[in-house]
C-alpha positions as CSV (number, residue, x, y, z in Angstrom):
1,X,-3.5,-20.6,-1.4
2,X,-1.7,-19.5,1.4
3,X,-3.4,-18.1,4.3
4,X,-3.9,-14.2,3.8
5,X,-3.1,-13.6,7.5
6,X,0.1,-15.2,7.4
7,X,1.2,-13.5,4.5
8,X,1.7,-10.2,6.6
9,X,4.2,-12.4,8.4
10,X,6.5,-11.9,5.4
11,X,7.6,-8.6,6.4
12,X,7.6,-5.6,4.1
13,X,11.0,-7.0,2.5
14,X,8.9,-10.5,2.0
15,X,7.1,-9.4,-0.8
16,X,9.9,-9.0,-2.9
17,X,11.5,-12.1,-2.9
18,X,9.2,-13.9,-5.9
19,X,10.8,-11.0,-8.2
20,X,14.4,-11.8,-6.9
21,X,15.5,-11.8,-10.8
22,X,13.9,-8.5,-11.8
23,X,15.4,-7.2,-9.0
24,X,18.9,-8.5,-9.3
25,X,19.0,-6.7,-12.9
26,X,17.5,-3.6,-12.2
27,X,20.6,-3.7,-9.3
28,X,22.7,-5.1,-11.5
29,X,22.1,-2.5,-14.4
30,X,22.2,0.1,-11.7
31,X,26.1,-0.8,-10.9
32,X,26.7,-0.9,-14.9
33,X,24.8,2.8,-14.8
34,X,27.5,4.2,-12.1
35,X,30.4,2.5,-14.2
36,X,29.6,3.6,-17.4
37,X,28.7,7.2,-15.8
38,X,32.2,7.5,-14.5
39,X,33.9,7.1,-17.8
40,X,32.5,10.6,-18.8
41,X,34.8,12.7,-16.3
42,X,37.4,10.4,-17.1
43,X,37.2,11.1,-21.0
44,X,36.7,14.7,-19.9
45,X,40.0,15.1,-17.7
46,X,41.9,13.3,-20.5
47,X,40.3,15.8,-23.0
48,X,41.5,18.7,-21.5
49,X,44.6,17.5,-20.7
50,X,45.1,16.6,-25.0
51,X,44.0,20.4,-25.3
52,X,46.6,21.6,-22.9
53,X,49.3,19.2,-24.2
54,X,48.4,20.3,-28.1
55,X,47.2,17.1,-28.7
56,X,44.3,18.2,-30.9
57,X,43.9,15.0,-32.6
58,X,43.2,13.1,-30.0
59,X,39.5,15.1,-29.0
60,X,37.5,13.7,-31.6
61,X,38.0,9.9,-30.3
62,X,37.6,10.8,-26.7
63,X,34.5,13.0,-27.8
64,X,33.4,9.5,-29.5
65,X,34.1,8.0,-25.8
66,X,31.9,10.2,-23.9
67,X,28.8,9.9,-26.4
68,X,29.3,5.9,-25.8
69,X,29.1,6.5,-22.3
70,X,26.3,8.8,-21.6
71,X,24.3,6.4,-24.5
72,X,25.0,3.7,-21.9
73,X,24.3,5.5,-19.0
74,X,21.2,6.4,-20.2
75,X,20.1,2.8,-21.4
76,X,21.2,1.1,-18.6
77,X,19.1,3.6,-16.3
78,X,16.1,3.4,-18.0
79,X,16.6,-0.5,-17.6
80,X,17.2,-0.6,-13.7
81,X,13.9,1.9,-13.1
82,X,11.6,-0.6,-15.5
83,X,13.0,-3.6,-13.7
84,X,13.3,-2.5,-10.0
85,X,9.6,-0.5,-10.2
86,X,8.3,-3.1,-12.4
87,X,8.8,-5.6,-10.0
88,X,7.3,-3.6,-6.7
89,X,4.0,-3.2,-8.8
90,X,3.8,-6.5,-8.8
91,X,4.8,-6.8,-4.9
92,X,2.0,-4.2,-4.3
93,X,-0.3,-6.0,-6.5
94,X,0.3,-9.1,-4.3
95,X,-0.1,-7.3,-1.2
96,X,-3.3,-5.8,-2.0
97,X,-4.5,-9.4,-2.8
98,X,-3.2,-10.8,0.8
99,X,-5.0,-8.0,2.3
100,X,-8.5,-8.2,0.5
101,X,-8.1,-12.0,1.6
102,X,-7.7,-11.2,5.0
103,X,-9.9,-8.9,5.3
104,X,-12.8,-11.3,4.0
105,X,-12.0,-13.8,6.5
106,X,-12.4,-10.9,9.5
107,X,-16.0,-11.3,11.2
108,X,-19.1,-8.8,11.7
109,X,-18.2,-7.7,14.6
110,X,-14.6,-6.7,13.4
111,X,-16.3,-4.4,11.0
112,X,-18.6,-2.8,13.1
113,X,-15.6,-1.7,15.6
114,X,-13.3,-0.2,12.9
115,X,-14.3,2.7,10.3
116,X,-14.7,1.9,6.9
117,X,-12.8,5.0,5.8
118,X,-10.0,3.7,7.7
119,X,-9.6,0.7,6.5
120,X,-9.6,1.9,2.9
121,X,-7.2,4.6,3.4
122,X,-4.9,1.5,4.5
123,X,-5.5,-0.5,1.6
124,X,-4.8,2.7,-0.8
125,X,-2.8,5.1,0.8
126,X,-0.4,2.6,3.1
127,X,-0.2,0.4,0.3
128,X,0.9,2.9,-2.1
129,X,3.5,4.3,0.1
130,X,4.8,0.7,0.7
131,X,5.0,0.7,-2.8
132,X,6.9,3.5,-3.2
133,X,9.3,2.4,-0.3
134,X,9.8,-0.6,-2.4
135,X,10.8,0.8,-6.2
136,X,11.9,4.4,-5.3
137,X,13.3,3.4,-1.9
138,X,15.5,0.4,-3.5
139,X,16.2,2.0,-6.5
140,X,17.8,4.7,-4.8
141,X,19.3,3.3,-1.8
142,X,21.1,1.2,-4.4
143,X,22.4,3.7,-6.4
144,X,23.5,5.9,-3.6
145,X,25.9,3.4,-2.4
146,X,26.9,2.4,-5.5
147,X,27.5,5.5,-6.6
148,X,29.6,6.7,-3.2
149,X,31.9,3.5,-3.9
150,X,32.6,3.9,-7.7
151,X,32.9,7.7,-7.8
152,X,35.0,7.5,-4.3
153,X,37.1,5.0,-6.1
154,X,38.0,7.0,-8.6
155,X,38.7,9.8,-7.0
156,X,41.2,8.2,-4.8
157,X,43.1,6.8,-7.8
158,X,43.4,10.4,-9.1
159,X,44.2,12.1,-5.8
160,X,43.7,10.0,-2.3
161,X,44.5,13.6,-0.3
162,X,42.3,15.8,-2.2
163,X,39.4,12.8,-2.1
164,X,39.9,13.0,2.0
165,X,39.2,16.8,1.6
166,X,36.3,16.4,-0.5
167,X,34.9,13.3,2.6
168,X,35.1,16.0,5.0
169,X,31.6,17.3,5.3
170,X,30.1,13.9,4.9
171,X,30.0,12.3,8.7
172,X,27.6,14.9,8.9
173,X,24.8,13.1,6.8
174,X,24.5,10.6,10.0
175,X,23.8,12.8,12.3
176,X,21.3,14.5,10.2
177,X,19.4,11.3,9.2
178,X,19.4,9.9,12.6
179,X,18.0,13.5,13.8
180,X,15.4,13.7,10.8
181,X,14.3,10.3,10.4
182,X,12.1,9.7,13.9
183,X,10.6,13.2,13.0
184,X,9.7,11.7,9.5
185,X,8.5,8.6,10.8
186,X,6.4,9.9,13.9
187,X,4.7,12.9,11.8
188,X,4.3,10.4,8.5
189,X,2.4,8.1,11.0
190,X,0.2,11.3,12.4
191,X,-0.6,12.2,8.5
192,X,-1.7,8.8,7.6
193,X,-4.0,8.1,10.8
194,X,-5.6,11.8,10.0
195,X,-6.1,10.6,6.1
196,X,-8.2,7.6,7.8
197,X,-9.9,9.3,10.0
198,X,-10.6,12.0,7.1
199,X,-11.5,8.8,4.3
200,X,-13.8,7.3,7.3
201,X,-15.5,11.0,7.7
202,X,-16.8,11.2,3.8
203,X,-17.7,7.7,3.4
204,X,-20.0,8.2,6.0
205,X,-21.1,11.5,5.0
206,X,-22.0,9.9,1.3
207,X,-23.7,6.7,2.8
208,X,-25.8,8.9,5.3
209,X,-26.6,11.6,2.6
210,X,-30.4,11.3,2.5
211,X,-30.1,11.6,6.6
212,X,-27.9,15.1,6.3
213,X,-30.4,16.4,4.1
214,X,-33.4,15.2,5.5
215,X,-32.6,17.3,8.7
216,X,-30.9,20.1,7.2
217,X,-27.5,18.9,8.8
218,X,-25.2,20.3,5.2
219,X,-23.8,23.4,7.4
220,X,-22.8,21.0,10.3
221,X,-21.0,18.4,8.4
222,X,-19.7,20.7,6.0
223,X,-17.8,22.5,8.8
224,X,-16.8,19.5,10.3
225,X,-15.1,17.8,7.2
226,X,-13.8,21.5,6.6
227,X,-12.3,21.0,10.4
228,X,-10.9,17.8,9.5
229,X,-9.6,19.1,6.3
230,X,-7.6,21.5,8.0
231,X,-6.4,18.8,10.5
232,X,-4.8,16.8,7.8
233,X,-3.5,19.9,6.0
234,X,-1.6,21.4,9.2
235,X,-0.1,17.6,9.5
236,X,1.2,17.1,5.9
237,X,2.8,20.9,6.6
238,X,4.1,19.5,9.3
239,X,6.0,16.5,7.2
240,X,6.9,18.8,4.3
241,X,8.5,20.9,6.8
242,X,10.4,18.6,8.0
243,X,11.2,17.0,4.5
244,X,12.1,20.5,3.6
245,X,14.9,20.6,5.9
246,X,16.1,17.3,4.7
247,X,17.3,18.8,0.8
248,X,18.5,21.5,2.0
249,X,20.7,20.6,4.5
250,X,22.5,17.4,2.5
251,X,22.4,19.9,-0.6
252,X,24.8,22.0,1.5
253,X,27.1,19.4,2.2
254,X,27.2,18.4,-1.4
255,X,28.1,22.1,-2.2
256,X,30.4,22.3,0.5
257,X,32.4,19.4,-0.8
258,X,33.2,21.2,-4.0
259,X,34.0,24.5,-2.8
260,X,36.3,22.8,-0.5
261,X,37.6,20.6,-3.4
262,X,37.7,23.5,-5.7
263,X,39.6,25.6,-3.1
264,X,42.5,23.1,-2.2
265,X,42.5,21.5,-5.7
266,X,43.2,24.7,-7.3
267,X,46.1,25.2,-4.7
268,X,47.4,22.0,-5.8
269,X,47.2,22.8,-9.5
270,X,49.0,26.0,-8.9
271,X,51.6,24.2,-7.1
272,X,52.3,21.6,-10.2
273,X,51.2,18.9,-7.6
274,X,48.1,17.6,-10.6
275,X,47.3,18.8,-13.3
276,X,44.1,21.3,-14.7
277,X,42.6,17.9,-16.2
278,X,43.0,15.8,-13.0
279,X,40.6,18.8,-11.3
280,X,38.5,18.6,-13.9
281,X,37.5,14.9,-13.4
282,X,37.7,15.5,-9.7
283,X,35.0,18.3,-10.2
284,X,33.0,15.3,-12.9
285,X,33.2,12.7,-10.1
286,X,31.6,15.4,-7.2
287,X,29.1,16.3,-9.7
288,X,28.0,12.9,-9.7
289,X,27.1,12.7,-6.5
290,X,25.3,16.1,-6.3
291,X,22.2,13.7,-6.8
292,X,23.0,11.0,-4.5
293,X,23.7,13.3,-1.8
294,X,20.4,15.5,-2.6
295,X,18.7,12.5,-2.8
296,X,19.5,11.0,1.0
297,X,17.3,13.5,2.2
298,X,14.1,12.5,0.0
299,X,15.0,9.0,0.5
300,X,15.3,8.8,4.2
301,X,11.4,10.4,4.2
302,X,10.6,7.8,1.6
303,X,11.7,5.3,3.7
304,X,10.3,6.4,7.1
305,X,6.9,7.2,5.2
306,X,6.7,3.8,3.9
307,X,8.1,2.3,7.4
308,X,5.3,3.7,9.4
309,X,2.6,2.7,6.4
310,X,3.7,-1.0,6.6
311,X,3.5,-0.8,10.5
312,X,0.0,-0.4,10.3
313,X,-0.4,-2.8,7.7
314,X,0.7,-4.9,9.7
315,X,-1.8,-4.4,12.8
316,X,-4.8,-5.0,10.0
317,X,-2.8,-8.7,9.6
318,X,-2.2,-9.0,13.3
319,X,-6.3,-9.1,13.3
320,X,-8.0,-12.3,14.1
321,X,-11.3,-13.7,13.3
322,X,-13.5,-14.3,16.4
323,X,-16.0,-17.1,14.6
324,X,-13.7,-19.7,13.4
325,X,-14.7,-23.0,11.6
326,X,-16.4,-25.8,13.7
327,X,-14.8,-29.3,13.3
328,X,-18.2,-31.2,13.2
329,X,-17.5,-32.0,9.4
330,X,-19.4,-31.0,6.0
331,X,-23.0,-30.2,5.6
332,X,-24.0,-31.6,2.1
333,X,-26.8,-29.5,0.4
334,X,-28.3,-32.5,-0.8
335,X,-28.7,-33.8,2.6
336,X,-30.4,-30.3,4.0
337,X,-33.9,-30.1,5.2
338,X,-33.7,-26.9,6.9
339,X,-34.8,-27.3,10.3
340,X,-33.7,-24.8,12.6
341,X,-34.1,-24.9,16.6
342,X,-32.3,-22.2,19.2
343,X,-31.5,-23.0,22.4
344,X,-31.9,-20.7,25.4
345,X,-29.7,-18.1,23.2
346,X,-28.4,-15.4,24.8
347,X,-25.8,-12.3,22.8
348,X,-24.5,-9.0,24.1
349,X,-23.1,-6.9,22.0
350,X,-20.9,-3.9,24.0
351,X,-22.0,-5.2,27.6
352,X,-25.6,-5.0,26.8
353,X,-28.1,-7.8,26.4
354,X,-29.8,-8.0,23.3
355,X,-31.3,-11.6,23.7
356,X,-32.2,-13.9,26.7
357,X,-32.5,-17.1,27.0
358,X,-34.2,-17.3,23.3
359,X,-35.8,-20.6,22.5
360,X,-38.0,-21.5,19.9
361,X,-38.0,-24.1,16.8
362,X,-38.6,-23.8,13.0
363,X,-39.6,-27.7,11.6
364,X,-38.4,-28.2,8.0
365,X,-40.5,-26.6,5.5
366,X,-42.6,-24.6,7.6
367,X,-42.7,-20.8,7.7
368,X,-42.0,-18.6,11.0
369,X,-42.2,-14.5,11.2
370,X,-40.7,-12.8,13.8
371,X,-41.8,-9.8,14.6
372,X,-41.0,-7.2,17.6
373,X,-40.2,-3.3,17.9
374,X,-37.0,-1.4,16.8
375,X,-34.0,-2.8,18.9
376,X,-35.5,-5.9,20.2
377,X,-33.0,-8.0,18.4
378,X,-34.9,-9.9,15.6
379,X,-31.9,-8.8,12.9
380,X,-29.3,-9.8,15.9
381,X,-30.9,-13.3,16.2
382,X,-30.8,-13.8,11.9
383,X,-27.1,-12.7,12.3
384,X,-27.0,-15.2,15.1
385,X,-28.4,-18.3,13.3
386,X,-25.8,-17.6,10.3
387,X,-23.3,-17.2,12.8
388,X,-22.5,-13.6,11.6
389,X,-22.1,-12.8,15.0
390,X,-20.2,-15.3,18.3
391,X,-22.7,-17.0,20.1
392,X,-21.8,-20.2,22.4
393,X,-21.8,-23.9,21.3
394,X,-25.5,-25.9,22.0
395,X,-27.4,-22.6,21.5
396,X,-28.6,-22.6,17.4
397,X,-29.2,-26.1,15.4
398,X,-29.4,-26.5,12.1
399,X,-30.8,-30.0,11.5
400,X,-30.2,-30.8,14.7
401,X,-26.7,-29.8,14.3
402,X,-24.7,-27.4,16.0
403,X,-24.0,-24.5,13.9
404,X,-21.0,-23.7,15.7
405,X,-19.2,-26.8,14.8
406,X,-20.1,-26.6,11.2
407,X,-17.7,-24.9,8.8
408,X,-18.5,-21.3,8.1
409,X,-18.8,-21.9,4.7
410,X,-21.3,-24.7,4.1
411,X,-23.3,-23.1,6.6
412,X,-23.5,-19.5,5.3
413,X,-24.2,-21.4,1.5
414,X,-27.3,-23.5,3.4
415,X,-29.0,-20.2,4.7
416,X,-30.9,-17.7,2.0
417,X,-30.1,-14.4,4.1
418,X,-31.4,-10.9,3.0
419,X,-29.9,-8.3,5.2
420,X,-31.9,-4.8,5.9
421,X,-29.0,-2.9,4.1
422,X,-29.5,-3.2,0.4
423,X,-26.8,-3.4,-1.4
424,X,-26.2,-3.8,-5.4
425,X,-22.7,-4.6,-6.8
426,X,-22.0,-2.5,-9.8
427,X,-22.1,-5.0,-12.1
428,X,-25.5,-6.6,-14.0
429,X,-28.6,-7.9,-12.4
430,X,-27.8,-11.6,-13.4
431,X,-24.4,-10.9,-11.0
432,X,-26.0,-9.7,-8.5
433,X,-28.4,-12.1,-8.4
434,X,-25.9,-15.1,-8.8
435,X,-23.1,-13.5,-6.2
436,X,-24.4,-15.5,-3.3
437,X,-24.2,-18.7,-5.3
438,X,-20.9,-18.9,-6.5
439,X,-19.8,-18.6,-9.9
440,X,-20.4,-21.4,-12.7
441,X,-23.9,-22.3,-11.3
442,X,-26.7,-23.3,-13.6
443,X,-29.5,-22.4,-11.0
444,X,-28.7,-18.9,-9.8
445,X,-28.4,-18.2,-13.8
446,X,-31.8,-19.3,-14.2
447,X,-33.3,-17.3,-11.7
448,X,-31.2,-14.3,-12.9
449,X,-32.7,-14.8,-16.7
450,X,-36.3,-14.9,-15.0
451,X,-35.7,-12.2,-13.2
452,X,-34.4,-10.1,-16.0
453,X,-37.6,-11.1,-18.1
454,X,-39.7,-9.8,-15.4
455,X,-38.0,-7.0,-15.1
456,X,-38.3,-6.0,-19.2
457,X,-41.8,-6.9,-19.1
458,X,-42.2,-4.2,-16.2
459,X,-39.9,-1.6,-17.3
460,X,-42.3,0.2,-19.9
461,X,-45.1,0.4,-17.3
462,X,-42.6,1.8,-14.8
463,X,-41.3,4.0,-17.3
464,X,-37.9,3.0,-16.7
465,X,-35.0,1.7,-19.7
466,X,-35.2,-1.9,-20.2
467,X,-32.4,-3.9,-18.8
468,X,-31.2,-4.7,-22.2
469,X,-27.4,-5.8,-20.9
470,X,-28.5,-7.7,-17.9
């Protein structure tokens, strides 16, 4: 398995490399969709010409061809979406896995410095936005490019001069894209940041709901939540206003192109330069460009939002753990005796000294109780022994070995650490008890079964249901 943080260096599009066959297949289906679709305007124009010339016998065959082209277009369009969207979903799964493994490597001080709600927002909302960029973004970019190339080629075949007139409004698209793109990116970043702040606020309120109710702070917290929600609404509305301007702007360009073709093409038909069937065919091609033109605004917004979300994820991947494995070799469980020694340990958090010159020894097989007032550093001392916080070398020893020279996995598996904050995973008691031992261990399973027997015997006395499912 690759290093999780290294996965962040792939770049947003690097996650799709594993799914190139599906992407290539989807792109091929998009190309085929557009090739089949242009057959409909061709047969429509031929049908009009046949009716004008009195060749009514040709109409049924032409109508059948239109049905074939329409059915083929529907099938290939569905396949293109299935393959591309499935690839995007699979890449999203990989990204979530890399992010989760990377977060497991980060140490306790990092989590204390970063709000939980913001981290959760990045793992959910930002990942979903990136997935939308991969799926709908790729599909619409390729579809728009292929549609314009195939349709313009067919239009040039009919009448190059009329095609030139039809394309006159389109250079404005580049100007609009440059103008709106930066605004969409900036506003999207602000929306995602505010969403993270709101998620963190909700997480804090739910975690501390008992204290909020005890002190009667419901009104204050409700007002704070309302203000944060209003701020998110305002930022979302700002993004909506920017995106709302893109669609009509690009749609107006497409409509202007149709007006130009009807005006110039109609005069050409009157002069006899082109046939009516050819004008109908040109109108069909322009109708094919309506959605790609309208989608340009939505697609630009989607790509910019995905880029903004990916940049937020990149900052997460860029974080590195400050506490790393030592190079002093393995700590074998069978050789562990359990002697602990602390020598002149000094720990400061946030510039404030918590532990200053602490020294003591706990011989193997003995028990020591550490007492003190709240905030005296008892929990910090235990965290230092487990290396949940960074400590200087030569200050904490386990069986005479400096804990900073040991691997974090070996050290923490050798210590049974019970933090003050109780937490139960949403699974059975047996799985919760066995969690710290890893999967497949018979010893924790036996202890879990013993606990189940104890809780089962106590359940009737406590008036609670027996834990029949573990």
